[in-house]
N, C-alpha and C positions, 0 to 999 in steps of 0.2 A: 446771372450765374454763368460761369465759364463753360464753354462747350468743348467736349473732348474732340481731338482730331479725328478719331474713328467714328464720330457721329453719335456715340453713346452718351447718355446723360451721366454726370458724376454721381457717385453713391451719395444719397442724401444723408445717410447716417454718418459717413465720413465728413461731409460738409458741416453737419451739426457739431461733431466732435471738434473740428477745427475751429469753429466759431467760439465754442466754449473755452478752448485752449487760448485763443486770442484774448478773450475777455479776462481770463485769469492772469494773463501776462501784462495786461494793459497798465496796471498800477504797481507792477513788480519791477524792481531794479534789474539791470542787465549784468550778467556775470561773464567776465572774460578770464580765461585760464591761460597762463603762459606755461606751456607743457614741455618737459624735457626728459631725456633718458636717465639722467642722474644729476647729482649735485655738481656745480662747477661749470655747467654748459652756458650759463649767462641768463637764467630766467629772471632773477631779480633785477639785473641790469636792464634787460629788455623791457620789463614792466615799468621801471622808473623812467626810461626813455620815452615810452608811450605816455606815461602820466605827465611828463614835462611838456610834451606836445599838446596834450589836452589843456594843461595849465596856460600855455601860450595862447591857446584859442579862447581863453576866457572862462574855461570850465572851473567850477569850485572843486579843487582837488585837496584831499587831506590824506596824509600818510598815517594809517592806523597802526601798522606794525610791520617792520622790515628787519630781517636778519642780515646784518652786514658781514659777519664772519671775518672781521678785520680786513676787509677789502677796501682800500682807499678810493679806487675808481668808482666803486658803487656808492660809497659815502658821499663823494663829490656830487653825485646826481641829486642828493637830497637838499642841496642848497637852493633856497628860494621857495621850497614847498613847506606848507604848514604841517607840523608833526603833532600827533595826538600823544599826550603824556601816557606812559604805560600804567597799568594797574599793578600795584605791588602786593604780593601775597607772601605770607610767612609759612614756611614748611620746614619743620625740624630745625629751626634756628636759622634757616636760610631765607634771604630776601629774593623772591622770584618775580620777574617782570612778565606780565601777561597783557594781551590786548584788552583794552578797556571798552567793552561792548556798550555799557550804559553811557559813557562819555561820547562814543561814536554816534549813538542814536540821538543824544541830546544835541550834538553838533550838526548832524544830518546834512552832510555835504552832498554835492551831486555825484562825486566819485570818491570812493574810499579804497586805499591800498592796504591789503591784508596779506602778508607773506605767509608761505608754508601752510597750505590749506589742510594738510593731513595732521597738523600738530595736535597733540593731546594737551588740553588745559590742565593746570594743577588744581588741587582741591581748594575750593573757595570761589572758583569761577562759576558763572551761571550754567554753562554747558560743558560737558566733558570733552567735546571735540570742537576744534576751531571751525570746521566746516558748518557746524550748527550755528555758530556766531554769524558766519557769512549768510546763511539762509535767513536768519532773523533780520539782518541788514537788507537783504533783497526784498523780503516781505514788507519792510518799511519804505521801499521805494528808492533805496540807495544803490547806485551802480558800484560794482566791486571788481577790482583787478586783483588776481591772486596767482599763486604759483603751485605747481605740484609735479612730482616725478612719477615716471611710469610705474615704479615698483610700489607706489602707494595706492594703486587701483586695487580694489578688493578682489576682483575676479582674477587678477594676475599675481596675487600674493604667492600662491603655491608654485606657479611657474618660475617666479623670481627666486624663490627659495631653492628650487631644484637647480637653477642655473648657477647661482652665486653661493649657495650654502648658508645664506643669511635669512633668518626668519624676520620679516618686516612686521613690526607690531603696530605701527601707525598707518591706518588705511582710510581711504575715502570711498564711500559707496559709488558704484558705477553710475547709479542714477544721477548723482550730482554732476559727474563728468558729462553724461549724455545730455542733461538738461541745460548745460552751459550755453549761453547765446553765442559765444565765440571761443575758439581754442586756437592759440597761436603756437606752433611748434618752434621751439628754440633748439636748433640742432648744432652739433659740433662733432667733428671727426674724432675717433678715439685717440689717434696720435696727438692731435692738438690738445685734447683734454688732458692726456698724460703729461704733455709739456707744461700746461698751466699748473697741474698738480705739482710737478717738480720745481716750478718757480715759486711755490708757496702762495699761489693766487686762489687756491681752493681751501686748503687747510694749512695750519702751522707746520713747519718742517717735520717735527717728530711724528705728528699724526698723519702727515702726507706719506711718509715712508711706510708706515703701517698699512695705510689704505691701498697703496700701490701693490702691496703683496697680498691683499685680500680682496675686498669688494671691487677695487679699481683695476683688477687684472684686465688686460686688453680683450681677452675672449669674453669676459663678462660685459665689458662696455659695448662690444659689437652686438651681443645678443640683446642687451637692453636698448640699444639704439634701434635695432630691428623691431622690438616690441613697441617702442614709441612711434616709429614710422607707421607700423601697421595699425596701431590704435587710432592714430590721426587719420589714416586713410579710411578706416572703417567709419569714422565719424563723418568724414567728408562724403563718403558714399551714402550714408544715411541722410545727410543734409541735401544731397542731390535728389534722392528719391522723394524727400519731403517737398522739395521745390517742384518736382514734376507733378506730384499729387495736388499741390496747392494751385498750380496753374493749369491743371487738367491736360497735361501733356501725355498722350497715350504712347507715342513712339518712344522706344528706349534710346538712351544715350549711351554710346559705347565708351564712356569715360573709364570704365573698369570692366574687365572681361568677366563674364559670368555665363556658364554653359548650362544647357538643359538637354537631357537625353530622354527620349520617349521609349518606354519599355512596354512590352505586350506579352502575349502568350507564345510568341514564336521563339524557337531556339536561338535566333539571332540576337535576342535581347541581352543575354549575358555578354556576348561579344560587344554589343553596343556600349554596355556599361564599362567594360574594360577599356575600350577605345576612348570613351569620354574621360575616364580617369587619367589615361596617358596624356590626353590633350590638355586637361586641366592642370596637370603637373607641369607640362611644358610652358603653359601660359601663366602659371602661378595664379590660377583663377579659382573662384568658387564654382561649384557645380551642383546641379539638382537632377534627380531622377524622378520621373513623373509617369504614373499610369492613369489612364482615363477609362472609366467604366461607362460604356454606353449601353443603351438597351439591347443591342445585338450582342455585345460582349458579355452581358449578364447571363447568357445562355451557354457559356462555356462549360465543358465538363470539369469535374473536380480536379483532375490531374493538371489541366491547363491553369486553373486558378492557383494551385499549389506552386506551379512553376513561376507564376507572376510574383507571388510572395517571396519565393526564394531569390528571384532576381532583385527585388527591392531590398532584401536583406543583404545581398552581395554588395549593392550600391552603398548601403549604410556602412558596411564593413570597410569599404574602400574610401570612405570619407564624404559621401554625398549626403545632401539633405533630400529626403524622400517625401513624396506627396501622392496621395491617392485621391484623384478628382472624379467628379461625376459630371457628365454632359451628354448632349445629344450626338455631337460629332467630335471625334478625336482632334481633328485639326483646329477647329474653332476654339475648343477648350484649352488646348495646349498653347496656342498663340496668345489668347487672352491672359493666361497665367504668365507667359513669358514677358509680356509687356508690363504686367503688374510688378514683376520681380526684376525688371530692367535687365533682362537676359540679352546678351549680344550674339550668341551662337546657339543654334538648335541642331541636335544630332538625331537623325532618324535612320531607320534601316531600309535598305532596298528590298522591294517585294521579292520573295523567293520564286513566285510564278507570276506571269503577266498574261492572263487569259483574255478571252474576248470580253468578259464582263468587266474586267479592270480597264480595258481600253475604252469601253463604252461609257462608264460612269467615272473613270479616273481613279487614281490610287491615292493613298494617304500622302505620299511624297508630293504628288502634284498639288494636292489641296494645301499642304503646309507651305510649299513654295509660293502658291498664289496668295496666301494670307500673310506671308512673312514681312513684307514691307522692307524696312531697313535692317532686319535681323538676318544674319548669315545662316544658311542652311547647309549642313554637311550630311551627305548620304553615305552610309557605310554598308558594304556588302559582305557576304560570308564567302569563305573559300568553298570551292565546289565539294571538296571531300568532307566539309563540316556541315553541309546543308542537311537539314532534317525535314521531315514532313511536318508541316504545321498542323496543330490540332484542329480537328473539325468541330464546328459548333454543333451542338446537339439541340435540335429544336424540340425540346421537351415541353410537355403541357404544364403551364403554370397554374391552370385552374383545375379543380377536381371535378369528377363526374357530376356531382350535384349542381355545380354551376352551369354545366351544359344542359342538364334537365330543366333548370330554372329558365335558361334562355329560350328553350323550346316552349315552356309554359307562357313566357311573355309574348312570343310570336303568336301562339294560339289565342291569347287574350286579345292581341291586336287584330287578329283575323275575325274574332267574334264581334269586335266593335265595328270593323269595316263591313261586315255582313249586314249590320243594322243601318249602315249609311248608304248601302247600294240603292240606287234609284232616287235618292234624295240629294246626293252630293256628287260633284264631278270626281272622276278617277284620280285627278291630281291631289285632291284632299285625302283620298284613301292612301295614297303614297305617303303623305305626311304622317299618318298614324303609324305606318310601318317604320318610318325613320325615327319617330319618337321612341318606339319600342327598342330599336337598335341602340339609340343613345343611352337609354336606361340600362340595357345589358352591358354596354361598354363601360359605363361609369361604375357599375356594381361588381361585375364579374370578370373583367379583363378582356384581353385581345381575342383568345380562342373562342369563347362563347359569343363575342360580338360578331366575329366573322361568320360563325354558324347562323346567328340570327339574321345577318345580312343576306346570306344565300337563301335561307328559308323564306324570308320576306319576299324576295324577288320571285322565287318559285311559286309561292302561294298567290301572290298578286297576279302572276301570269295565268295560273291554273284556275283561279276562282273568279277573277274580276275583269279579265281581258277577253273579249270575244275572239274566237269561239270559246265559251266557258267549258271548264272541266277538260281542258286540253292544253298542252303546251305549245300548240300551233298558234302563231300570231297572224291574224288576218291583215293587220295594218302594220307595215314595216316601221312606222314612226315609233311604235312601242319599243322597238329594239333600242332606240336612243333612250327612251324612258328607263328601260331595264338597266342599261349601262350606267346612266347618271345615278340611278337609285343605288346600284351596287357600289359604284365608286364613292358616292357620298357617304354611304353607310360605313365603308371601309375606312375612309378618311376620318370620320367622326370617331370611330372605334380606336383608330390609331392615336388621335389627339387625346381622347379620354384616357387611354392607357399611359401616354406620355405624362399627362397631368398627374395621374396616380403615382407614377414613379417619381416625379419631381417632388410631390408632396411627401413621399416616403423618405427621400433624401433630406428634405427640409426638416422632417421630424427627427431624423437621426442627428442632424446637426444641432437642432434645438435641445435634444435630450443631452448631448454632450455638454453644451453650454449650461444647461440647467443643472447638470451634475456638478460642474465646477462652481457655479454660483451657490448652489445649496450647500456644498461642502464649505465654501468660504464663509457663508453666513453662520453655519452651525459651529464651525471651528472658532469663530470669534466669540461665541457664547460659552464655550466650554472652559473649565478652569482646572481640570486634572488630566494627567496623561492617560488614565484609564478611559475617561470619556472620549478623548480625542482618538484613542486607538479604536474604540468601538465604532465611532462614526466613520473613521477612515475605512475600516473593513466593510462596513455597510455600503458605502458608496462605491468601493472597488467592486464588490460583488453585484452591484446593480448593473455593472458593465460587463463583467466576466463571470460566467457560471463556474463555481468551484468552491474552494475553501481558502480562508485567509487568516493570518495571525500577525500581530505586531510583537516583535522580539526586542527587548531592551537589554542593554549591558548592565553589569553590576559595577561596583566601585572600582574594580580592577580592569574594567574594559572587556569582560568576557560575556558573550551573549548567553542569556539565561533561557530557561524554559518559557513557554508562551505565557503572556500576561492577559491576552484576550484572544479567544478563538471564535471564529464566525464562519458558518457555511451559509449557502443560499437560503434565506428565509429562516435561519435558526441561529441562536446565540447561546453560548454556554459560559458559565462562570469559570474562572481560572482553576478552581478546584477539581473540575471534571474534564480535564484536557488529556486524559490518558490515550485517547484515540487520535490525537492531533498528528497529522502526517509529517512531522519534522523529526526524524530519527537523528541519532548522533552524527552521522555523516552529513546530513543536510544542515544540522546546526553548525558544522564546520564550514559549510558553504556560506551560511549567514554570517559567521565570524569573518570570513574573507571579505564579504561584501562590506561589512562594517569597517574593517581595517583599511581597505583600499578605497572606500567611498565610491564603489562602482557596482552596478547590478551584475548578478551572477546567477548561474543555474540555467533552467530551461529557456530556450530561445535567445541565449546570449552566447558570447564567444568564450566564456569561462565556465567550465564544468557543465556543459550543455546536456549531459546525460541525466542530470538530476530531474526529479519529478515535479519540482516547483521552481519558480523564479523568485529571486530575492532582491528587493529594491532597497538601497540604503536611504534612510531619511536624512538627507543632507540639508542642513540649515546653513545659516550664514557663517557661523563660527565653528560648528562641530557637527558630527553625525549623531543624531539622536538615537537611532536604533535601526531596525530592519523590518520591512514588510515582506512576509513570505506569502506567496500566492500559488496555489496548486489548481490550475484550471481543469475542468472536466475534459476539454479538448485543447490540445497543445496549439492547434492552428489558430486559436483565438488570439494568441500573442504574436502571430506573424503578420497581422494586419497593421501597417504603420500607424494609422490613425488611432487604433486601439491602444497601441503601445504609448503613443504620445499623450493620449488622455490619461492613462495610468500614471505616467511620469508627472503630468501636471497635478493630478490628485495627490500624489506622494509629496511633491514639492510644496504644495500648499499646506499639507498636514505637517510637514517638517518645520516650516516656519511657525505655525501655530504652536507646535510642541516646544520649540525653542522659546517662544514667548512665555509659555507657561513655566518652563524651567527657570527662565530669567526672572520672572515675577516671584517665583518661590524663593530663588536665591536672594533677590532683593529684600523680600519680606524677612527671610532668615537673617540677612545681614542687618536689617533694621532692628530686629529683636535683639540680636547680639550687641548692636551698638547701644540700644536703649538699656540693656542689662549692664553693659560696661559703664554707661553713664550713671546709672543708678548706683552701681557698686562704688564708683569713684566718689559720687556725691556723699554716699553713706559713710565711706571711709574718711572722707574729708571732714564731714560733720562730726563723726565720732572723735577723730583726732583733735578737732578744734574745740568742740563743745564739752568733751570730757576733760580736756587739759585744764580749763579754767577752774572748775570746781575741785578737781584733784589737786591743783596747785594750792588752792585755798585750804583744802583739808590737810594737805601735807604741811603747809606752813603753820597752820594753827596747832596741829598735833605736835610738831617738832618744838614749837614755842612752849607748849605746856610741858613737854617732856624735859626740855633742856633748861628751863628756868630754875634758878636756885630757889630754895624754900624762902618764902617771904618776899620774893622779888615782885610777884604779881599779887595784887589784892583780889578780894573775892569778886568784885565787879568786873575786873579785867578777865578773870578766869571764866566768869559766867558769859561774858561777851564772846570769848573764843569758843566756848562750848556751843553757844547759839549759832555761831558761824559754822562750826562743824556740822551741827544738826541740819541747818538750812541747806548747806551745799550737798550733804548726803541725801536729803529729801529731793533736792533738785535733780541729782543724778538718778535717783529712783524713779522720778517722773519721766525723765528722758528714756530710761530703759523700759518703763511701763508703756510709754507711747509706742515704742517699737514693737513690743510684744502684742499690745492691743490691736494695732493696725494689722499685724500679721494674722492674728486670729480672726479679725473682722473680714479681711480679704479672703480668707480660706473658709469662712462660714463656720468657724470652730467655736463661736460664742453663742450660747443659748440664752436668750433674754428671759429674765425673771420679771414678768409683768405683774405689777402690784400698784394699787392706787397710792399716790403720795402728793403732798402739797409743794407747790413751786417755791413759796416763800421760805419753807423750812430748808429745802435744798440750797437755796441761795445763801441763807444765813450760815449754813455749815461751810459752804465754799468760802465765804468771806472770812470765816475763822481760820481756815487752812491757809489762806493767802494774805494773812495780816501783814507780813513783811513786805512783799512786792506792792501791795495796795496801800501801804502806809502813807505814801506821798500822793495818792490819788483819791479825792473824795468820791464816794460811790453813793448815788441816789437810787432809791427803789420806788417803783410806781406800779403796784399791782391792783387790778380792778377788784371792786367789791364782789363778794360771792363768787370768786374765781373757782371753777370746778377743779377737782383733783385730776392729776395726770395719771394715765394708765401706761406704765412702762417700767423699765429697769432703773430703779432709783440710783444705783451705783454708776451705771453708764451715763445717765443724764447728769449726775453730779460731775462726771469727768468732762462733759460738754461745757458746763459752766466754768470749770477750772481752766480749760484750754482757752475759752473765749476771753475771760477776764484777765488771765495771764498774758494773752496776746495783746489785749488793749493796754495793759500796763507797760509792756515792753516797747510798744510802738507809738506812745504818746509822750509829750514833754511832761516833766515833773510838775505837779500842781494842777494839771488839767483833770476835769471831772469825767467820771464814767457813770453811765446810766443803764439801769436794767428795768424793763417794763414788761408786763404781761397782761393780755386781754383775752377774752373768750370770743370764739367765732363759730357758732353752731356746735358741732361735735369736735372742734379743734381749739387748741390754746396757742396763740401767737406770742412769741417772746422776742423782744428786741434788746440787743446789747450794743450800745453806742458809745463813742468816745469823741474827743475834741482834738484828735491828732491830725496828721497831714492827709489822711484819707488814702484813696487808691489812685494809682496812675491809670490812665485810660487803657482799658483792656484787661486790667488785673482783677476785675471783679470775679471772674470765673477761674483764673489761674491760681488764685490764692488757695483753692481747695485741692490743688494738685500735690502729689507726694513730693517732698523735698523742696517745695517752692518756698523761697525765703525773700523777705524784703527787709533789709537791715539798715535802718537809718543810723546815722552816726551816733555812737554812744549807746545804742540799743543792745540788750542782751541777745546772745545767740541761741540757736536751737536747731533741731533737725529739720524743721519745716514740715512736721508731721501732725501738729496739733489740730489744724483746721481740717486736714484730710480725715483724721479720726472723728472729728465732729460730724462731718458729712456722712461718714459710714454709719455712725451710731444713729443719727436722725433718720436716715433712709431705712435702716433696719427696723425702726419703729413705724415705718410707713409715712413719715413726714418729709418735709422739704426744708432746705436751708439756702439762703441767698445772701450775697454781700453787695453793698452799694455805698455810695457817698451820701452822707446826711445832708439835708438842705442847708443846715446852718454850719456845715463844715465838719470834718472828721469822718470816720467810718462807722458803719452800722451793720450788724448781722441780724437777720430776721429768720427765725426757724419756727416750725409748727410741730406740735405734739398732740396725740389723740387724748381727748378727755376721757375720764373714767366711765362716762355714760356709754361710750362706744368702744368696745375692745376690738382692735385691729388684729386680725389673725395673721 
């Protein structure tokens, strides 16, 4: 295990996390991103050059997809590299080339080149985004080279739109960029890029002139270049911090300036913050403002604590990152935090007074300088006329009077025990009893009662057990040392116990905040509606802040509406009883502002701070879902930085969960619409196709009968034409009947008329109705002897046999036999209808019962694909089951069961 330079052991949790990350990356491919400010800086060219070097070193390199944009110098670099053929997709009559992910996975090279990471795939591809294709390649162990421009980073989308006026639609999550193993910045000066644009090396001349007047204006290019440089610098800084953590390097590296200013209750703190802001601006550096609460500072008066919160708020307004730390000493806590954050400069204030006590034990500045190591320390002093008297600490009593009375009772009990030990044990053992009582008091009741117990124990030990007894006079001067050690030990133990209590309290607060985030995340993942998510968000927010909360959602026009869920501490009300919710019209206007601008507003913010509530926008990845309104009982609850950070974390988690629910609902609605559209198209296609054939036959036969001269057609010909007319009309009637029957069955609109009837009689009637289609198919019947009657709707069951036999006639060759058999099985009758046709394809045994499913062999008659769906609905309405399978001797068979008359199924 690496040892830190400062002698402290590394955090075991951090080490475990690092090991887990290394294990997850062990079998994953490496991602290298060639990063640029905009198109034309040479990302693809640099990527191909790097790939050619890898190829020259013997690495298996395949070009998966590269956009050439008509650049011959880029195309020349492809010579000698294996290229993967693109996948062709059809979209509105156009042939579109896309990266073939399946072919890439099958080829599985060591290194794959996939250009334009932010590209959106067309319909038909496996993933909607190319970066998803790249992640699947990485998961398969393939290294990937890719390219991306700064405007495609999701977090910079709004910034780029504000600078260029162009809304970038294709984006890459920042997570993908942050998790890349390597990022190479491809930089080009704006003038050089504009020169390449004019020479036609970026776009064709017509498009180049248009781009130069729009997106490629020099000011835009300068701003985009700065964004690219800063994004790369941030990534490099994060990589450096990771390296320091991985190698347990405690001392900061001043590769990038980062300032830290210490604030406290003194009036100088505001000046320190402003000085730190000026220094950070001059150095173009990040800066942090930190307050450390020690046990001594915990006893500050309320006015001083409010001043600290105001100073931290000022720092946030000036652009600082704030932190509220807890520790035993300010200097040690600040310097440990500075090393963790790789701070290069620390700013502290010069003490306003330097009395004998400060000279004796040293000042904060002295301690910070002693612990600074390689960190620069800047000391800022106040102007004489601006100096104010620092607030005095109030040593108020943390324990209540009952605690002091209980401490006296503990000492009395210890004295009683010691009185029983007199004469039997040495006085040193009696001292231990008093020390034990002092420890108990310190552990249970705090510092004040433990000090009282220490003094009382020494006094009682002297008065009752040290000769001369019942006197505070000490005959042996050695007992003076005993008294001193006893009092010092008691005070030290009480101090340590109090410190432990305080540290445990801090740990519980941190654990509570972590538990709140975890509980919210867990519950949000289980919720499926916005109302449930709103309720749980309010509940968790009010577990941290006393007050009232509500989630406000916009209507279709983007106007914030009345509350959908109101919650106060320990109480919840339905939306119908929200008359007393504290969001009047003016505050709804503040909520609207927060939603429109995606910024928090109201109490404890810089926008409309006079409001009685604070409004958090529920900002998700793509949109603002709504607004959380929170009215705390005490406004100062929102001035604590950690409290505000916790609330923002809760709101952000809830916003992501709400967006997930909305996207899931939208996807479900889109799926329903798609399925409805598909069914409608299938139905219209079936109607137009299947009605056309019988209608054409009917029209042809009717016109022949009408237009034929008298005597031209003999009686047999006329009878044949009339039979054709009748047959096709009956066929159309069955098609329409199938549609109507399925509709009524699906809606539960058919009431079964259950009566006993014989299977053989029903089959005989059906064979008579289908004498024409079954004329070319011999039908064999096999019914068991003494077959019970069926209890069911005779007309509906007859329709089942009609559909099954007609289906068998349509899908089997002419001359093949059809068999119908029936047997009894307890209270059920099993019927099998089988044929000797081609049977079912693999997986079609269940699909054949789906609506509009059709399997049309060549020459087969058409239909809507509703016959088998109707059979299934009728059989299940009778309480039976129906299944399809391939017969052992070839062909298809349908087995269905019906209730026998002996058992009526309700």
